[in-house]
C-alpha atoms as one frame of an Amber mdcrd trajectory, in Angstrom:
protein
   0.000   0.000   0.000   1.196   3.516  -0.789   0.447   6.494   1.430   1.032
  10.063   0.284   1.279  12.916   2.752  -0.256  16.134   1.420   1.273  19.122
   3.219  -1.087  22.113   3.175   0.073  25.686   3.656  -1.621  28.672   1.955
  -3.700  26.391  -0.276  -6.591  25.458   2.003  -8.985  24.102  -0.625  -9.853
  20.978  -2.597 -10.901  22.658  -5.870  -8.222  23.367  -8.490  -5.441  21.885
  -6.361  -2.626  20.313  -8.431  -0.859  18.731  -5.450  -4.106  17.157  -4.216
  -4.909  15.853  -7.689  -1.445  14.285  -7.924  -1.702  12.742  -4.448  -5.072
  11.138  -5.184  -3.835   9.810  -8.505  -0.679   8.425  -6.870  -2.782   6.577
  -4.310  -4.540   4.708  -7.156  -6.511   1.656  -6.027  -4.413   0.412  -3.148
  -3.228   3.568  -1.411  -4.487   6.543   0.510  -3.713  10.174   1.278  -3.183
  11.903   4.612  -3.338  15.686   4.900  -1.086  17.732   7.159  -1.077  21.334
   8.321   1.838  22.641  10.386   1.576  25.985  12.170   5.186  27.112  12.020
   5.774  30.155  14.223   9.284  29.100  15.146  11.392  28.867  11.987  13.582
  32.011  11.796  12.426  34.405   9.102   8.945  32.960   8.650   6.612  35.681
   9.827   4.066  34.627  12.466   0.488  35.390  11.479  -1.277  38.440  12.835
  -4.347  38.185  15.028  -7.002  38.617  12.330  -5.312  36.112  10.018  -5.071
  33.597  12.858  -8.827  33.904  13.374  -9.390  33.244   9.661  -6.968  30.320
   9.644  -8.831  28.580  12.482 -12.051  28.488  10.487 -10.307  27.763   7.195
  -8.727  24.639   8.692 -12.047  23.428  10.070 -13.571  23.916   6.635 -10.677
  22.122   4.952 -10.913  19.170   7.329 -14.610  18.775   6.482 -14.010  18.853
   2.745 -11.104  16.420   2.966 -13.212  14.023   5.032 -15.562  13.701   2.051
 -12.552  12.585   0.000 -11.450  10.003   2.555  -8.509  12.144   3.667  -7.895
  12.915   7.354  -6.160  16.182   8.212  -3.380  16.075  10.795  -2.691  19.257
  12.756   0.760  19.985  14.116   2.665  22.948  15.537   6.393  23.626  15.424
   9.245  24.005  12.929   8.104  22.457   9.653  11.568  21.116   8.893  11.196
  18.888  11.955   7.471  18.209  11.933   7.042  17.101   8.322   9.718  14.352
   8.291   8.496  13.169  11.700   4.933  12.841  10.414   6.132  11.055   7.280
   7.886   8.518   9.475   5.032   8.117  11.957   2.324   7.700   9.322   4.270
   5.287   7.148   4.001   7.606   4.177   6.069   6.895   1.102   6.256  10.502
  -0.022   5.101  14.099   0.420   3.556  16.616  -1.953   2.855  20.313  -1.468
   2.043  23.600  -3.186   5.061  25.846  -3.618   5.753  28.930  -1.519   7.772
  31.918  -2.686   9.069  33.826   0.336  12.790  33.423   1.005  12.654  31.608
   4.387   9.747  29.465   3.194  11.664  28.369   0.097  14.684  27.515   2.243
  12.491  25.427   4.559  10.876  23.579   1.665  14.229  22.874   0.019  15.561
  21.544   3.324  12.554  19.263   3.791  12.796  17.993   0.223  16.517  17.257
   0.539  16.045  15.526   3.894  13.217  13.304   2.666  14.863  12.327  -0.588
  18.076  11.587   1.259  16.167   9.037   3.324  14.501   7.386   0.376  11.132
   9.170   0.392   9.670  10.999  -2.582   8.965  14.729  -2.412   7.249  16.775
  -5.100   6.108  20.392  -5.199   3.468  21.907  -7.470   2.189  25.299  -8.607
  -1.158  26.539  -7.387  -0.715  29.781  -5.437  -0.015  32.035  -8.425  -1.006
  32.256 -12.064   2.625  31.822 -13.105   5.778  30.762 -11.304   7.836  33.880
 -10.449  10.939  32.649 -12.251   9.060  32.337 -15.543   8.445  36.096 -15.769
  11.573  38.157 -16.420  12.769  41.201 -18.304  14.584  40.990 -21.604  17.818
  40.994 -19.654  16.677  38.092 -17.497  16.146  40.126 -14.324  13.090  40.917
 -12.209  10.576  43.566 -13.149  10.237  46.704 -11.039   7.439  48.290 -13.077
   3.967  46.785 -13.218   2.853  47.525 -16.786   5.586  45.560 -18.624   5.362
  42.849 -15.964   1.640  42.461 -16.542   2.056  42.443 -20.320   4.567  39.607
 -19.960   2.362  37.756 -17.479  -0.700  38.027 -19.705   1.195  36.531 -22.625
   1.916  33.246 -20.856  -0.454  30.293 -21.300  -2.353  29.183 -18.212  -2.709
  25.642 -16.960  -6.177  24.086 -16.930  -8.524  24.299 -13.980  -8.663  21.029
 -12.066 -11.900  19.477 -10.771 -12.367  18.139  -7.264 -10.921  14.594  -7.200
 -13.074  11.604  -6.414 -12.711  10.054  -2.937  -9.468   8.143  -2.621 -10.381
   5.920   0.336 -12.848   5.350   3.146 -12.163   7.994   5.760 -12.803   5.667
   8.692 -10.349   3.134   7.341  -7.521   5.650   6.996  -8.254   7.105  10.438
  -8.235   3.640  11.996  -4.922   2.895  10.320  -3.409   6.044  11.777  -4.800
   5.300  15.227  -3.366   1.815  15.047   0.040   3.325  14.353  -0.321   5.626
  17.354  -0.792   8.769  15.246  -3.289  11.304  16.562  -4.959  13.737  14.227
  -4.491  16.695  16.520  -7.085  19.450  16.750  -7.391  22.917  15.290  -8.272
  24.165  18.778  -4.830  23.054  19.946  -3.261  25.751  17.767  -4.842  28.449
  19.970  -5.663  30.683  17.019  -8.801  32.385  18.338  -8.846  35.502  20.502
 -10.346  34.853  23.931  -9.183  37.520  26.387 -10.946  39.488  25.083 -12.809
  37.991  22.152 -12.575  40.889  19.706 -13.656  38.880  16.654 -17.402  39.595
  16.726 -17.179  41.983  13.788 -15.162  39.456  11.801 -17.776  36.778  12.402
 -20.503  39.171  11.242 -18.636  40.107   8.058 -17.079  36.896   6.785 -17.674
  33.244   5.982 -14.038  32.052   6.141 -14.531  28.716   4.357 -13.757  27.392
   0.907 -17.478  27.253   0.191 -17.760  30.880   1.332 -15.020  31.846  -1.094
 -16.676  30.071  -4.002 -20.003  31.711  -3.155 -18.331  35.124  -2.982 -16.742
  34.572  -6.386 -20.069  33.529  -7.896 -21.877  36.500  -6.374 -19.254  38.873
  -7.701 -19.420  37.433 -11.220 -23.181  36.999 -11.373 -24.379  40.146  -9.586
 -21.652  42.724  -8.967 -18.771  42.327 -11.396 -20.175  44.258 -14.353 -20.079
  47.445 -12.251 -16.563  46.766 -10.978 -14.689  49.385 -12.997 -16.852  52.290
 -11.857 -17.775  51.076  -8.359 -14.518  49.660  -7.004 -13.227  53.069  -5.859
 -16.390  54.011  -3.956 -16.185  52.698  -0.375 -19.795  53.550   0.431 -21.112
  50.828  -1.913 -20.310  47.159  -2.382 -18.102  47.519  -5.427 -15.078  45.292
  -4.807 -14.808  41.533  -5.083 -13.987  40.905  -1.383 -11.986  37.894  -2.546
  -8.639  38.958  -1.087  -8.725  36.824   2.103  -9.871  33.770   0.149  -6.988
  34.253  -2.275  -4.583  34.870   0.578  -5.396  31.522   2.232  -5.788  29.707
  -1.068  -9.457  28.905  -0.559 -10.014  30.303  -4.051  -7.229  29.744  -6.552
  -6.087  32.760  -8.593  -6.728  30.725 -11.730 -10.367  30.239 -10.680 -10.762
  33.981 -10.219  -8.991  34.807 -13.488 -11.116  32.317 -15.413 -14.351  33.525
 -13.837 -13.645  37.040 -15.100 -14.393  35.796 -18.630 -18.038  35.439 -17.569
 -18.431  39.167 -16.956 -20.522  40.874 -19.629 -18.680  44.169 -19.164 -15.239
  43.750 -20.746 -13.653  46.798 -19.027 -14.604  45.295 -15.659 -13.129  41.922
 -16.626  -9.887  43.594 -17.715  -9.699  45.717 -14.573 -10.349  42.744 -12.311
  -7.676  40.696 -14.040  -5.293  43.616 -13.712  -5.870  43.584  -9.946  -5.030
  39.882  -9.917  -1.945  40.895 -11.858  -0.935  43.291  -9.079  -1.120  40.396
  -6.645   1.228  38.450  -8.927   3.536  41.459  -9.193   3.824  41.709  -5.417
   4.822  38.038  -5.197   7.257  38.539  -8.064   8.885  41.272  -5.973   9.004
  39.214  -2.778  10.466  36.245  -4.632  13.295  38.353  -6.016  13.654  40.671
  -2.994  12.967  38.528   0.102  13.705  41.403   2.506  10.864  43.496   1.044
   8.970  43.597   4.400  11.995  45.020   6.235  14.021  47.125   3.799  13.329
  49.950   1.392  13.540  48.632  -2.137  14.817  52.049  -3.190  17.753  52.395
  -0.844  17.844  56.197  -1.068  14.925  56.128   1.365  17.143  54.627   4.042
  18.102  58.211   4.828  14.547  59.530   5.078  13.872  60.760   8.649  10.765
  58.725   9.372   9.866  58.388  13.024   8.795  55.272  14.882   5.717  54.374
  16.848   7.821  54.536  20.023   8.809  58.110  19.205   5.241  59.178  18.403
   3.006  56.925  20.525   0.079  59.327  20.774   0.071  60.049  17.050   0.246
  56.392  16.103  -2.445  55.504  18.637  -4.772  58.137  17.167  -4.145  56.852
  13.646  -4.689  53.197  14.541  -7.850  53.984  16.512  -9.396  56.125  13.779
  -9.102  59.390  15.722  -6.993  61.507  13.353  -9.644  64.126  12.645  -9.707
  63.155   8.968 -13.016  61.300   8.601 -12.191  59.350   5.419  -9.137  57.809
   7.086 -10.833  57.387  10.448 -13.700  55.495   8.832 -11.217  53.131   7.216
  -9.261  52.498  10.391 -12.449  51.713  12.286 -13.690  49.454   9.505 -10.354
  47.645   9.736 -10.578  47.091  13.485 -14.199  46.052  13.375 -14.205  43.800
  10.307 -10.586  42.909   9.537 -10.855  44.661   6.189 -10.480  48.104   4.676
 -11.488  49.351   1.261  -8.411  49.649  -0.975  -9.009  53.295  -1.846  -9.100
  54.124   1.848  -6.026  51.966   2.544  -4.010  54.199   0.241  -5.260  57.369
   1.918  -4.659  55.989   5.427  -1.152  54.831   4.535  -0.247  58.117   2.890
  -1.439  60.102   5.895   0.675  58.026   8.286   3.850  57.998   6.204   3.866
  61.417   4.581   1.782  63.729   6.753   2.402  62.180  10.166   5.976  61.211
   9.284   5.883  57.674  10.713   7.771  54.834   9.021   5.849  52.646   6.603
   7.009  49.568   8.514   4.925  50.663  11.520   1.783  50.887   9.439   2.592
  47.675   7.605   2.911  45.855  10.940  -0.462  47.227  12.090  -2.136  46.059
   8.901  -0.386  42.684   9.218  -1.982  42.188  12.620  -5.471  43.501  11.825
  -6.224  42.482   8.215  -7.808  39.114   7.497  -6.160  39.312   4.067  -2.701
  40.235   5.394  -0.497  38.869   2.647   3.260  38.405   2.978   3.894  39.998
  -0.428   1.054  42.441  -1.050   1.126  44.054   2.383   4.751  45.302   2.322
   4.761  45.935  -1.437   1.688  48.153  -1.213   3.015  50.055   1.778   6.279
  50.674  -0.048   4.293  51.773  -3.104   2.552  54.459  -1.066   5.751  55.455
   0.738   7.588  55.911  -2.544  10.327  53.499  -1.505   9.168  50.462  -3.475
   8.891  49.158  -7.030   6.696  51.092  -9.456   6.063  53.370  -6.511   3.824
  56.381  -6.491   6.101  59.435  -6.832   6.881  60.757  -3.390   5.198  64.043
  -4.206   1.937  62.142  -4.757   0.516  62.639  -1.297  -3.082  61.533  -0.912
  -5.118  64.391   0.521  -7.720  62.591   2.659 -10.202  65.458   2.367 -10.021
  65.472  -1.418 -10.309  61.697  -1.435 -13.445  61.984   0.666 -14.935  64.679
  -1.596 -14.266  62.598  -4.668 -15.113  59.070  -3.517 -17.531  59.624  -0.610
 -19.145  62.987  -1.400 -22.313  62.240   0.578 -20.354  60.812   3.543 -22.127
  57.463   3.248 -18.968  55.582   4.164 -17.827  58.083   6.786 -21.106  58.109
   8.687 -21.321  54.323   8.629 -18.094  54.029  10.628 -17.756  57.422  12.360
 -21.170  58.131  13.870 -19.891  61.094  15.925 -18.606  62.892  12.827 -19.800
  66.488  12.864 -20.328  66.575  16.625 -18.179  67.965  19.434 -17.006  64.436
  20.175 -15.090  64.221  16.916 -11.403  65.223  17.235  -9.658  68.067  15.472
  -7.171  67.143  12.726  -3.828  65.862  14.004  -1.852  67.882  11.473  -2.187
  70.659   8.962  -2.283  68.858   5.621  -0.599  71.597   3.613   2.181  72.282
   6.112   2.911  68.586   6.685   2.988  67.971   2.941   5.500  70.755   2.456
   7.611  69.368   5.297   7.586  65.888   3.783   8.612  67.213   0.382  11.413
  69.284   1.917  12.753  66.224   3.737  12.513  64.186   0.536  14.571  66.776
  -1.337  17.394  66.219   1.143  17.798  62.642  -0.055  20.342  61.773  -2.714
  18.532  62.036  -6.032  15.511  63.525  -4.296  14.170  65.020  -7.488  13.282
  61.553  -8.810
C-alpha cells in the first residue's frame, strides 16, 4: 500500500489543487492520502500570522478538514518548525512521499528545500506543485533576465503566458474511517485545530469578523459567484467608492488559497462588461507582481527597495506613541481615514481606496515609518499577505517598485470629496462625525505635505 502525505500551507482548498490531484492519482486503487497542516511560528524568518489572520486560519482549517473528510482524507494538525514536523509525520504515518504547493518567500523556500533534501536523502519521494499564483515567479523576467520593477511591462509579460487548466475536485481516494483507523493503530493522533490556539479569547474581539465573513472554501466560491453573477459588471466604476459594495472581497480567500487565482482569473471571462473583466484581471496581476517582488527581494517587508529612502527621517511608533495611537484607533480628525481604520478594526478589512489614503497620511503627513503601518495592517487584516502588504506600503511610501512618486501625497479630504461625497462611508463608521465628540485634525495637511517634500529633497537624487 502507498500512502502520500499532502502538506497544506496557503492552499486550504480541494478545488483546483494540483498537489491534491497528484496525491489522489498516486494513491490509485491500493493507497491513501493523509493531509497535514503545520503551524510554524518558530522557523527564523517565517513571519508569524497576525491576530485577524489567525482567526481566519482557524475556520479555514475546520472547513478544509470537512471537505477532505468527504474525499477520505484525514487532516493532521501539528505545531512547530516544519523542517522537523514534516519528516516526523512522514515517518510516523508510514508515508512513502510528500507533496505540497510551492511557496515563494525566502525563508519558506529555504524550509521547503531543506525538507525535500532531507526526505529524498532518506529514500522518500517529495514533489512540489504550482497553485498559489497564475505563473511561477521565475518564468516572468525582463529581456535581460532580471526581475521587473514596473507593473505595466510585468503584466504584459504575465498576460502573454499560457495558463494551466482548472482542475476538478478529485473523487474520494479511500474510506475515511479506514484511513483514520490505520493512523490510530500506528499511534498517530490527528491533533485538533483548537490546539493551535488561534482564536482571541481575552478578550474575544472577533465579533465583527464573524458578522462580516464566511471564512470557508465554500464561502469563497459563493463570494466569487456573487461577484461574477451580480456585482462584477459594475466593478470598474464602483470599485473606488467605499460607500457601496463595489469590490470583489476575494482577497482573504486568495490569501489563504481557498479560491485559486486561476479560478478567479477564469471567472472574469463570464463578466458581460469587458472593461470590468480587464480591470479585475489587472488587480489579480498586481497580486502576482507583489509576489514577483518578494520572490526576487525577500527582505521586502523590512528594507526599502529604493535604498535612497534609508536616509529619510521617518519616526517610529515609540517616538510618536500618541500620534500612532490616534491613527490606529481612527481618531486623526480626517473622517475618510478614520472610517477606514475603524472598519479595519471592526471587520478585519479596509477598502483599498481608503487603505491608500490611510497609509499616505501616516507615512507622509504624520511622518511615521511605513514599517509601523505595515505591521499594524499585518496584525489587523484578514487578508494580510506576505507579499502584497509590504509591497503596497512601499508603493505608497515611494520606496518600493513602481512606486507612487513621493510628491503624490493623498489628501484625505479630497479623497473623501471625490469618492464619498455624501459621507455614506464616513457616517457608517464614524457616527460622531460632525459633533463635538469628533477630534480636530492631528496635522495641517498643507504644512505637513510641504515638510515631507522638503525632507525628501534632502535625499540623494531627491528630485526623482
